[in-house]
MINUGU-291755 format. One record per residue (C-alpha): x, y, z; residue in one letter. Coordinates in steps of 0.2 Angstrom, whole numbers, plus 2048, in hexadecimal, padded with zeros to 3 digits. Example, Ala and Ser with C-alpha at 12.3 -4.5 7.8 and 13.67 -1.06 7.14 Angstrom:
+-----+-----+-----+------+
:  px :  py :  pz : rest :
+-----+-----+-----+------+
: 83E : 7EA : 827 :    A :
: 844 : 7FB : 824 :    S :
+-----+-----+-----+------+
END
This chain:
+-----+-----+-----+------+
:  px :  py :  pz : rest :
+-----+-----+-----+------+
: 800 : 800 : 800 :    M :
: 808 : 811 : 7FB :    P :
: 80A : 81D : 809 :    K :
: 808 : 830 : 809 :    F :
: 80E : 83F : 813 :    F :
: 806 : 850 : 813 :    I :
: 80D : 85F : 81C :    K :
: 802 : 86F : 81C :    T :
: 808 : 881 : 81D :    Y :
: 7FD : 890 : 821 :    G :
: 7EB : 892 : 826 :    C :
: 7DC : 887 : 82B :    Q :
: 7D6 : 887 : 819 :    M :
: 7E7 : 87E : 814 :    N :
: 7E4 : 872 : 822 :    E :
: 7D3 : 86E : 81B :    R :
: 7D9 : 86C : 809 :    D :
: 7E6 : 860 : 80F :    S :
: 7D9 : 855 : 818 :    E :
: 7CF : 855 : 807 :    Q :
: 7DF : 84E : 7FF :    V :
: 7E2 : 842 : 80C :    A :
: 7D0 : 83B : 80B :    H :
: 7D2 : 839 : 7F8 :    S :
: 7E3 : 830 : 7F9 :    L :
: 7DC : 824 : 807 :    I :
: 7CD : 820 : 7FD :    A :
: 7D9 : 81A : 7EF :    Q :
: 7E2 : 80F : 7FB :    G :
: 7F1 : 81A : 801 :    Y :
: 7F6 : 81A : 813 :    E :
: 7FA : 82A : 81C :    R :
: 80A : 82B : 826 :    V :
: 811 : 838 : 832 :    A :
: 823 : 838 : 82C :    D :
: 829 : 83C : 81A :    E :
: 836 : 82F : 81B :    R :
: 829 : 821 : 81C :    E :
: 81F : 828 : 80D :    A :
: 81F : 824 : 7FA :    D :
: 816 : 835 : 7F7 :    V :
: 81B : 845 : 7FF :    V :
: 80F : 854 : 7FD :    L :
: 812 : 866 : 804 :    L :
: 802 : 870 : 805 :    N :
: 809 : 882 : 804 :    T :
: 805 : 894 : 809 :    C :
: 809 : 8A4 : 801 :    S :
: 802 : 8B1 : 80D :    V :
: 814 : 8B4 : 814 :    R :
: 825 : 8B1 : 80D :    D :
: 82A : 8A7 : 81C :    M :
: 81D : 899 : 817 :    A :
: 824 : 899 : 805 :    D :
: 836 : 897 : 80B :    Q :
: 831 : 889 : 817 :    K :
: 829 : 87F : 80A :    A :
: 837 : 882 : 7FD :    L :
: 844 : 87D : 80A :    G :
: 83B : 86E : 80F :    K :
: 839 : 868 : 7FE :    M :
: 84B : 86C : 7FA :    G :
: 851 : 861 : 808 :    M :
: 847 : 852 : 801 :    M :
: 852 : 852 : 7F1 :    G :
: 85E : 846 : 7F8 :    R :
: 84F : 83B : 7FD :    M :
: 849 : 83C : 7EB :    A :
: 85A : 835 : 7E5 :    K :
: 85B : 827 : 7F1 :    E :
: 848 : 822 : 7EE :    R :
: 844 : 826 : 7DC :    P :
: 833 : 81E : 7DD :    H :
: 82D : 82C : 7E9 :    M :
: 821 : 83A : 7E3 :    V :
: 823 : 84C : 7E9 :    F :
: 817 : 859 : 7E7 :    G :
: 812 : 86B : 7EB :    F :
: 800 : 870 : 7EE :    L :
: 7F6 : 87F : 7F2 :    G :
: 7FA : 892 : 7F2 :    C :
: 80C : 892 : 7EE :    M :
: 809 : 885 : 7E1 :    A :
: 7FC : 890 : 7D9 :    Q :
: 806 : 8A0 : 7DA :    A :
: 817 : 898 : 7D3 :    R :
: 811 : 88A : 7C8 :    G :
: 81D : 882 : 7BD :    E :
: 82B : 88D : 7C3 :    S :
: 82C : 882 : 7D3 :    L :
: 834 : 874 : 7C8 :    L :
: 843 : 87E : 7C2 :    E :
: 84D : 87D : 7D2 :    N :
: 845 : 86D : 7D9 :    L :
: 846 : 860 : 7CC :    P :
: 840 : 852 : 7D7 :    H :
: 82F : 85A : 7D8 :    V :
: 822 : 850 : 7CF :    D :
: 812 : 859 : 7D3 :    L :
: 80C : 86C : 7D4 :    V :
: 7F9 : 86E : 7D7 :    V :
: 7F0 : 87E : 7DA :    G :
: 7E2 : 883 : 7E6 :    T :
: 7D4 : 87E : 7DB :    Q :
: 7DA : 86C : 7D7 :    K :
: 7DB : 864 : 7E8 :    F :
: 7CE : 857 : 7E3 :    H :
: 7D9 : 851 : 7D5 :    R :
: 7E9 : 84E : 7DF :    V :
: 7E6 : 83C : 7E2 :    A :
: 7E4 : 838 : 7D0 :    D :
: 7F3 : 841 : 7CC :    Y :
: 7FD : 838 : 7D9 :    V :
: 7F7 : 828 : 7D3 :    E :
: 7FD : 82C : 7C1 :    E :
: 80E : 831 : 7C8 :    L :
: 810 : 822 : 7D3 :    V :
: 80C : 817 : 7C4 :    A :
: 818 : 820 : 7B9 :    K :
: 826 : 81E : 7C6 :    K :
: 822 : 80C : 7C9 :    T :
: 823 : 808 : 7B6 :    A :
: 833 : 812 : 7B5 :    R :
: 83B : 808 : 7C4 :    S :
: 836 : 7F8 : 7BB :    A :
: 83F : 7FD : 7AB :    T :
: 850 : 7F6 : 7A7 :    P :
: 85D : 805 : 7A8 :    P :
: 862 : 803 : 795 :    Y :
: 84F : 807 : 791 :    Q :
: 84E : 816 : 79C :    N :
: 851 : 822 : 78D :    H :
: 840 : 81B : 786 :    A :
: 837 : 820 : 797 :    M :
: 83B : 833 : 796 :    D :
: 828 : 836 : 795 :    D :
: 826 : 82E : 7A6 :    L :
: 831 : 83C : 7AE :    R :
: 825 : 84A : 7AB :    S :
: 81D : 853 : 7B9 :    S :
: 80B : 858 : 7BB :    I :
: 807 : 86B : 7BD :    V :
: 7F5 : 870 : 7BF :    D :
: 7F1 : 882 : 7C5 :    I :
: 7E2 : 885 : 7B9 :    A :
: 7D2 : 88C : 7BF :    D :
: 7C4 : 880 : 7C1 :    E :
: 7B1 : 885 : 7C2 :    P :
: 7A9 : 87D : 7D1 :    G :
: 7B9 : 879 : 7DB :    S :
: 7B1 : 881 : 7EB :    Q :
: 7A6 : 872 : 7EC :    S :
: 7B4 : 865 : 7EB :    T :
: 7BA : 868 : 7FD :    I :
: 7AD : 85E : 805 :    R :
: 7B6 : 84E : 80C :    D :
: 7C2 : 84B : 81A :    Q :
: 7CA : 83E : 825 :    E :
: 7C4 : 83F : 836 :    L :
: 7CE : 838 : 845 :    A :
: 7C6 : 82D : 852 :    Q :
: 7BC : 838 : 85E :    N :
: 7C0 : 848 : 854 :    Q :
: 7B6 : 855 : 85C :    A :
: 7B9 : 864 : 850 :    T :
: 7BA : 866 : 83D :    A :
: 7BC : 874 : 830 :    F :
: 7AF : 876 : 822 :    V :
: 7B4 : 880 : 813 :    S :
: 7A5 : 88A : 80D :    I :
: 7AD : 895 : 800 :    M :
: 7BD : 898 : 7F6 :    Q :
: 7C5 : 8A7 : 7F0 :    G :
: 7C5 : 8BA : 7F4 :    C :
: 7BF : 8CA : 7EB :    N :
: 7C6 : 8D7 : 7F8 :    M :
: 7D7 : 8D9 : 7F0 :    H :
: 7E0 : 8E0 : 800 :    C :
: 7F0 : 8E7 : 7FA :    T :
: 7FB : 8DC : 805 :    F :
: 7F3 : 8CC : 800 :    C :
: 7F6 : 8BF : 7F3 :    I :
: 7E7 : 8B4 : 7F6 :    V :
: 7DC : 8BB : 7E8 :    P :
: 7E9 : 8B5 : 7DC :    Q :
: 7EC : 8A4 : 7E4 :    T :
: 7DA : 8A0 : 7E9 :    R :
: 7D0 : 8A9 : 7DB :    G :
: 7C0 : 8B2 : 7DC :    A :
: 7B2 : 8AF : 7E9 :    E :
: 7A9 : 89F : 7E6 :    R :
: 79D : 897 : 7F3 :    S :
: 795 : 886 : 7F6 :    R :
: 782 : 885 : 7F9 :    S :
: 77A : 885 : 80A :    I :
: 772 : 874 : 807 :    A :
: 783 : 86C : 803 :    E :
: 78C : 874 : 812 :    I :
: 77E : 86E : 81D :    V :
: 780 : 85C : 817 :    R :
: 792 : 85C : 81A :    E :
: 790 : 863 : 82C :    V :
: 782 : 856 : 830 :    R :
: 78E : 848 : 82A :    D :
: 79C : 84F : 835 :    L :
: 790 : 84F : 844 :    V :
: 78A : 83D : 840 :    A :
: 79D : 838 : 842 :    H :
: 79F : 840 : 853 :    G :
: 7A4 : 852 : 84F :    V :
: 79D : 85F : 85B :    K :
: 7A5 : 86F : 854 :    E :
: 7A7 : 875 : 842 :    V :
: 7B0 : 885 : 83C :    T :
: 7AB : 88D : 82C :    F :
: 7BA : 892 : 821 :    L :
: 7BB : 89F : 814 :    G :
: 7C7 : 8AC : 80E :    Q :
: 7BA : 8B9 : 813 :    I :
: 7AE : 8AD : 81B :    V :
: 7A0 : 8B9 : 820 :    N :
: 79E : 8BF : 80D :    L :
: 799 : 8AD : 809 :    Y :
: 78C : 8AB : 7FB :    G :
: 78A : 8BE : 7F7 :    R :
: 78C : 8BB : 7E4 :    H :
: 783 : 8AB : 7E3 :    E :
: 774 : 8AB : 7EF :    F :
: 766 : 8B8 : 7F3 :    P :
: 763 : 8C0 : 804 :    K :
: 753 : 8B9 : 80D :    R :
: 749 : 8C3 : 81A :    D :
: 758 : 8D0 : 81A :    G :
: 764 : 8C2 : 81E :    K :
: 774 : 8BF : 815 :    S :
: 779 : 8AE : 80E :    P :
: 786 : 8AC : 81C :    F :
: 779 : 8AF : 829 :    V :
: 76D : 8A3 : 821 :    Q :
: 77B : 896 : 821 :    L :
: 77E : 899 : 834 :    L :
: 76C : 897 : 838 :    E :
: 76A : 887 : 82E :    A :
: 779 : 87F : 836 :    V :
: 774 : 885 : 847 :    N :
: 765 : 879 : 845 :    E :
: 76F : 86A : 843 :    I :
: 76C : 85E : 851 :    E :
: 77B : 858 : 85A :    G :
: 786 : 867 : 855 :    L :
: 78C : 870 : 864 :    E :
: 797 : 87E : 85E :    R :
: 799 : 888 : 84E :    L :
: 7A7 : 894 : 849 :    R :
: 7AD : 89E : 83A :    F :
: 7BD : 8A5 : 834 :    T :
: 7C3 : 8B1 : 82D :    S :
: 7B6 : 8BF : 82B :    P :
: 7B9 : 8D1 : 825 :    H :
: 7B2 : 8DF : 82E :    P :
: 7A8 : 8E5 : 820 :    I :
: 79E : 8D5 : 820 :    G :
: 797 : 8D8 : 831 :    F :
: 785 : 8DF : 82D :    R :
: 777 : 8E0 : 839 :    N :
: 771 : 8CF : 835 :    D :
: 781 : 8C7 : 83A :    L :
: 782 : 8D1 : 84A :    I :
: 771 : 8CB : 84E :    D :
: 776 : 8B9 : 84A :    A :
: 784 : 8BA : 857 :    I :
: 778 : 8C0 : 864 :    S :
: 76C : 8B1 : 863 :    H :
: 772 : 8A2 : 85A :    L :
: 777 : 896 : 869 :    P :
: 783 : 88B : 860 :    K :
: 78D : 89A : 859 :    L :
: 79C : 89A : 864 :    A :
: 7A1 : 8AA : 86E :    E :
: 7B0 : 8AE : 864 :    H :
: 7B3 : 8BA : 855 :    V :
: 7C3 : 8BB : 84C :    H :
: 7C3 : 8CC : 844 :    L :
: 7D2 : 8D2 : 83B :    P :
: 7D7 : 8E4 : 83E :    L :
: 7E8 : 8E5 : 834 :    Q :
: 7EB : 8F7 : 83A :    S :
: 7E4 : 905 : 845 :    G :
: 7EA : 912 : 839 :    S :
: 7DC : 918 : 82D :    N :
: 7EA : 91E : 821 :    R :
: 7F2 : 90C : 821 :    I :
: 7E1 : 904 : 820 :    L :
: 7DD : 90E : 810 :    K :
: 7EE : 909 : 809 :    A :
: 7EA : 8F7 : 80D :    M :
: 7D9 : 8F8 : 804 :    H :
: 7D0 : 8F2 : 814 :    R :
: 7C0 : 8FC : 811 :    A :
: 7BD : 902 : 823 :    Y :
: 7C4 : 90E : 82F :    T :
: 7CA : 90B : 841 :    A :
: 7BB : 914 : 847 :    E :
: 7AF : 908 : 83E :    K :
: 7B9 : 8F9 : 845 :    Y :
: 7B8 : 8FF : 857 :    V :
: 7A5 : 902 : 855 :    D :
: 7A4 : 8F0 : 84E :    L :
: 7AD : 8E9 : 85C :    V :
: 7A1 : 8F2 : 868 :    R :
: 792 : 8EB : 85F :    R :
: 798 : 8D9 : 85F :    I :
: 79C : 8DA : 872 :    R :
: 78B : 8E2 : 875 :    D :
: 783 : 8D4 : 86B :    A :
: 78A : 8C5 : 875 :    R :
: 790 : 8C7 : 887 :    E :
: 7A1 : 8C0 : 88A :    G :
: 7A5 : 8BE : 878 :    I :
: 7B8 : 8BD : 874 :    A :
: 7C0 : 8C7 : 866 :    I :
: 7D0 : 8C3 : 85E :    T :
: 7D9 : 8CB : 84F :    T :
: 7E7 : 8CC : 842 :    D :
: 7F2 : 8DB : 841 :    I :
: 800 : 8E0 : 835 :    I :
: 80E : 8EB : 83A :    V :
: 81B : 8F3 : 82F :    G :
: 810 : 8F5 : 820 :    F :
: 818 : 900 : 812 :    P :
: 817 : 912 : 818 :    G :
: 812 : 90F : 82A :    E :
: 819 : 91D : 834 :    T :
: 81C : 91D : 847 :    D :
: 80B : 927 : 848 :    D :
: 802 : 91A : 83E :    D :
: 809 : 90C : 849 :    Y :
: 804 : 916 : 859 :    R :
: 7F2 : 916 : 853 :    H :
: 7F3 : 903 : 851 :    T :
: 7FA : 901 : 862 :    R :
: 7EE : 90D : 86B :    D :
: 7DF : 904 : 863 :    L :
: 7E5 : 8F3 : 868 :    V :
: 7E7 : 8FA : 87A :    E :
: 7D6 : 901 : 879 :    E :
: 7CD : 8F1 : 873 :    L :
: 7D6 : 8E4 : 87E :    Q :
: 7D5 : 8D6 : 872 :    F :
: 7D4 : 8C4 : 879 :    D :
: 7E3 : 8C0 : 86E :    N :
: 7EB : 8C7 : 85E :    A :
: 7F6 : 8C1 : 851 :    F :
: 803 : 8CE : 84C :    V :
: 80D : 8CC : 83C :    F :
: 81B : 8D6 : 834 :    R :
: 816 : 8DB : 823 :    Y :
: 81E : 8CF : 816 :    S :
: 81E : 8D5 : 804 :    P :
: 816 : 8C9 : 7F8 :    R :
: 819 : 8C8 : 7E5 :    R :
: 80B : 8CE : 7DA :    Q :
: 803 : 8D9 : 7E8 :    T :
: 802 : 8EC : 7E7 :    P :
: 809 : 8EE : 7F9 :    A :
: 819 : 8E6 : 7F3 :    A :
: 81C : 8F4 : 7E6 :    E :
: 818 : 902 : 7F2 :    M :
: 825 : 90F : 7F7 :    P :
: 82B : 911 : 809 :    D :
: 82D : 8FF : 80D :    Q :
: 831 : 8FD : 820 :    I :
: 842 : 8F7 : 826 :    D :
: 841 : 8E6 : 82E :    E :
: 848 : 8EC : 83F :    H :
: 83A : 8F8 : 840 :    I :
: 82D : 8EB : 83C :    K :
: 835 : 8E0 : 849 :    Q :
: 835 : 8EE : 857 :    E :
: 822 : 8F1 : 853 :    R :
: 81E : 8DF : 853 :    N :
: 826 : 8DC : 864 :    Q :
: 81E : 8EB : 86B :    D :
: 80D : 8E7 : 866 :    L :
: 80F : 8D5 : 86B :    L :
: 812 : 8DB : 87D :    E :
: 802 : 8E5 : 87D :    V :
: 7F8 : 8D6 : 876 :    V :
: 800 : 8CA : 882 :    N :
: 7FC : 8D4 : 891 :    E :
: 7E9 : 8D5 : 88C :    S :
: 7E9 : 8C3 : 888 :    T :
: 7F1 : 8BF : 899 :    R :
: 7E4 : 8CA : 8A2 :    R :
: 7D6 : 8C1 : 89A :    S :
: 7DC : 8B0 : 89E :    G :
: 7DF : 8B4 : 8B0 :    E :
: 7CD : 8BA : 8B2 :    R :
: 7C8 : 8A8 : 8B0 :    L :
: 7D2 : 8A0 : 8BE :    V :
: 7C7 : 899 : 8CB :    G :
: 7B8 : 897 : 8BE :    R :
: 7B1 : 889 : 8B4 :    A :
: 7B1 : 889 : 8A1 :    V :
: 7A9 : 87E : 894 :    E :
: 7B6 : 875 : 88A :    V :
: 7B5 : 86A : 87B :    L :
: 7C3 : 85D : 87D :    C :
: 7CD : 85B : 86D :    E :
: 7DA : 84E : 873 :    G :
: 7EB : 84E : 87B :    P :
: 7F4 : 85E : 87E :    S :
: 802 : 861 : 871 :    K :
: 80E : 867 : 87E :    T :
: 80A : 859 : 88A :    N :
: 802 : 849 : 883 :    P :
: 7FE : 843 : 895 :    M :
: 7F1 : 851 : 896 :    R :
: 7E2 : 855 : 88C :    L :
: 7DE : 866 : 884 :    M :
: 7CE : 86E : 87D :    G :
: 7C7 : 87F : 879 :    R :
: 7BA : 88A : 882 :    T :
: 7AB : 891 : 878 :    R :
: 7B6 : 8A1 : 876 :    T :
: 7C4 : 896 : 86F :    N :
: 7D0 : 897 : 87E :    K :
: 7DB : 888 : 87F :    I :
: 7D9 : 87E : 890 :    V :
: 7E5 : 870 : 895 :    V :
: 7DF : 864 : 8A3 :    F :
: 7E2 : 853 : 8AA :    E :
: 7D5 : 846 : 8A5 :    G :
: 7D1 : 835 : 89E :    N :
: 7D2 : 833 : 88B :    E :
: 7BF : 82E : 88B :    K :
: 7BC : 841 : 88D :    L :
: 7C3 : 844 : 87B :    I :
: 7B5 : 84A : 870 :    G :
: 7AA : 84F : 87F :    E :
: 7A5 : 85F : 886 :    I :
: 7AB : 861 : 898 :    V :
: 7AB : 86F : 8A5 :    D :
: 7BD : 873 : 8AB :    V :
: 7C1 : 87C : 8BB :    H :
: 7CF : 889 : 8B6 :    V :
: 7DD : 888 : 8C3 :    Q :
: 7EA : 893 : 8BA :    R :
: 7EE : 89D : 8AA :    A :
: 7FE : 8A0 : 8A1 :    N :
: 7F7 : 8AD : 895 :    G :
: 7F3 : 8A3 : 886 :    F :
: 7ED : 893 : 88E :    S :
: 7E3 : 88E : 89D :    L :
: 7E6 : 87F : 8A9 :    Y :
: 7D9 : 876 : 8B3 :    G :
: 7D0 : 867 : 8B9 :    T :
: 7C1 : 860 : 8B1 :    P :
: 7B0 : 860 : 8BB :    L :
: 7A8 : 84F : 8B9 :    L :
: 796 : 84C : 8BC :    K :
: 791 : 84C : 8CE :    D :
: 781 : 851 : 8D8 :    P :
: 786 : 863 : 8D6 :    G :
: 787 : 862 : 8C3 :    T :
: 77A : 85E : 8B6 :    F :
: 77A : 85E : 8A3 :    Q :
: 76E : 868 : 898 :    V :
: 76A : 85C : 88A :    A :
: 765 : 868 : 87D :    S :
: 776 : 871 : 87C :    T :
: 782 : 865 : 884 :    G :
: 787 : 873 : 890 :    R :
: 789 : 86F : 8A2 :    R :
: 783 : 87B : 8B0 :    V :
: 78B : 87C : 8C1 :    E :
: 781 : 87C : 8D0 :    N :
: 78F : 87B : 8DC :    S :
: 793 : 88B : 8E5 :    P :
: 7A5 : 887 : 8E5 :    A :
: 7A8 : 88A : 8D3 :    V :
: 7A1 : 899 : 8C9 :    R :
: 79C : 896 : 8B7 :    R :
: 7A3 : 8A3 : 8AA :    D :
: 79E : 8A2 : 897 :    E :
: 7AB : 8B0 : 894 :    S :
: 7BA : 8A5 : 891 :    A :
: 7C6 : 8AE : 886 :    V :
: 7CC : 8A9 : 875 :    A :
: 7DC : 8A3 : 86E :    H :
: 7DB : 8A1 : 85B :    F :
: 7EA : 897 : 854 :    C :
: 7F0 : 89B : 843 :    R :
: 801 : 898 : 83B :    Q :
+-----+-----+-----+------+
END
C-alpha cells in the first residue's frame, strides 16, 4: 500500500484543503504517515500570505532532494497558494518536484498522484539501457488553471476518532483586493457553496461525533452575496448561520475570518440570539491609522471599527474579540503607529496577532514608496505585542477561581499526559482528565492562567451539577464555584 505525507503551511483553509486531499488519497488505498521518510508521496500544501511561509516550504522541499535521489520512485509535490502563484517556475530549481497543483484543483490531486506513481513504478521496472525510451515518463504535472465550481469540491475530510471539531469551507476566493494581500490572485474571485450543501456536510459531521464546526472563507461574512438573494432583510451568511443553528446535536458554531464591512445589522442581531454561535469574533483591524487603512484599501475607518466593536460587545455579554494587526506598512509613520497602539490599548482585545508587513510580489503595497526598515518593524512589533500580552494576561486572570465550559479536543500538545480544549470564547484550557472526556463538553474549574492558556480541574457530575439536555451545557449549583460564560479567546493561526 503506497504511503503519503502532507505538511500544511498557513491558515485553517489550507488545513481544510489538506484534509480533502488526504480523504481522496485514502479512498484510493493510500496510507497516511506522520514522517516524510516513511512516505512514497510527499506533498507540501503552501501559503503565500507572508514570505516566511514561502521560504519554509521551498527550504523543506530543497532538503528532500537527496531523498529523491536515493528513492527515485517517490513523488514530490507542491499544492496550494504558492503553487498557484509560482506555477511551473517551481520546477526550475527543484528538479525532483513532480507535481504543482493550484488552489482550485485539490480534488484532482489523488488522480494526479496515481498517474505519477504509475509512471515512476514503470520507469523503475525498465532496464537501464531502455531508459532513453522512457523520457515521457519524467514529465511533471502542473495544473493551476481556473475551474468553475471548485468551491463545492472541498466537502470531504478524514475525521480522527472522537474528533470534536471540524472546519467547513463555505466559499473560495476574495474580491476585496487589500493592497498588501495576494489572496485574490491565488484564490480567485468569490465563489460560494449553497446553503443546502453546507447543511448536509455539517449534519454528516455531527452524525460522526463532531460537536463544533468553524466556517471558513477568505471574507467569510460576505458569503453568497453574488449568488443568493437576501430574505426578510437577512444576508445569505445570516441565513446560513440560522440554518446550521437548527442542526440537532451541533453544540457550537464559529466563523473566520470576517471583514468589518460585512457586519450589518442582521449579523449583529444573529450574534445576539443564536445560541450555538460561540461567543467569539475574530475581527481583523490591520491598523488604527485612517491614513494607513486607506492605503491598505480596507474600506473603513478606525472610528467605524471602534463603533463596531462596541455594537458586538453590546449584542452578546462576555463575547471575546480578537484581531489581526500589521505594523510597518509602507509609509507608516511614528504617528500612524501611535494611533494603532492607542486603539489597541483602548479596545483591550482578548488576543491579537501582530505581523510585520511582508512585501508580496504582484501586490500594490510591494511597489509603494517609503518601505519601512526591518528594525523599525521589529521595534513596533515587539512594542505592540507587549500591549496585547498584557490585555490577554488580564483577561485570563479574571477567570481564575471560576468554571468554564470546555469542549475537550484531545491531549495537550505541550504535555500529552494532560487534556486540552477550548471555551466557547476560544480560550485554550489544559486540565487533568481521563481520555474518555475527549470529544465531550465538560466544566473546568480554572486554577491558574499563564496569559494565553488556562489550567484547571474538570468538574464531573455530582449532586451539585446537572446537565441541560437541549444545549449540552452544564449549570453549577454549587456555591463553591462561580460560573462565567465570559471566558476569553485565543485564536491560533500560523
